[in-house]
C-alpha positions, 0 to 999 in steps of 0.5 A: 777517963777524967784522970787520963784527960787531967794527966794529959793536960797537966803534962802539957802545962808542966812541960810545954816545950818538951811536949811541943817537940814530941808532937812535932816529931810525931807529926813529921813522922806521920807526914813522912809515912804518908809521903813514902807510902806506895801509891798514896795518891793513886786512889782509883782502885780504892773506895770512899772509906780508903779515901777518907782514911787517907785524907784524915791521916794527912789532916791529923799529921798536919794538926799535930805538927802545927800543935807542936810548933804552936806549943814551942813558939808560945812557951819559948 
């Protein structure tokens, strides 16, 4: 696990703009998927777990997008 963490951190340190662009694209794709999902805001038929997954997916998409923007701006 430590090797994977070191690889990830070293890759971000070595190629910050490329990784920022990748994170930005992934974040935008996650957000676009959530927007285009059928009945994404109609949660009356779903339980608590479905609602938590819905909210967490939006949060992850926003965080990855912001992380990509921050990496690009900081290293540009």
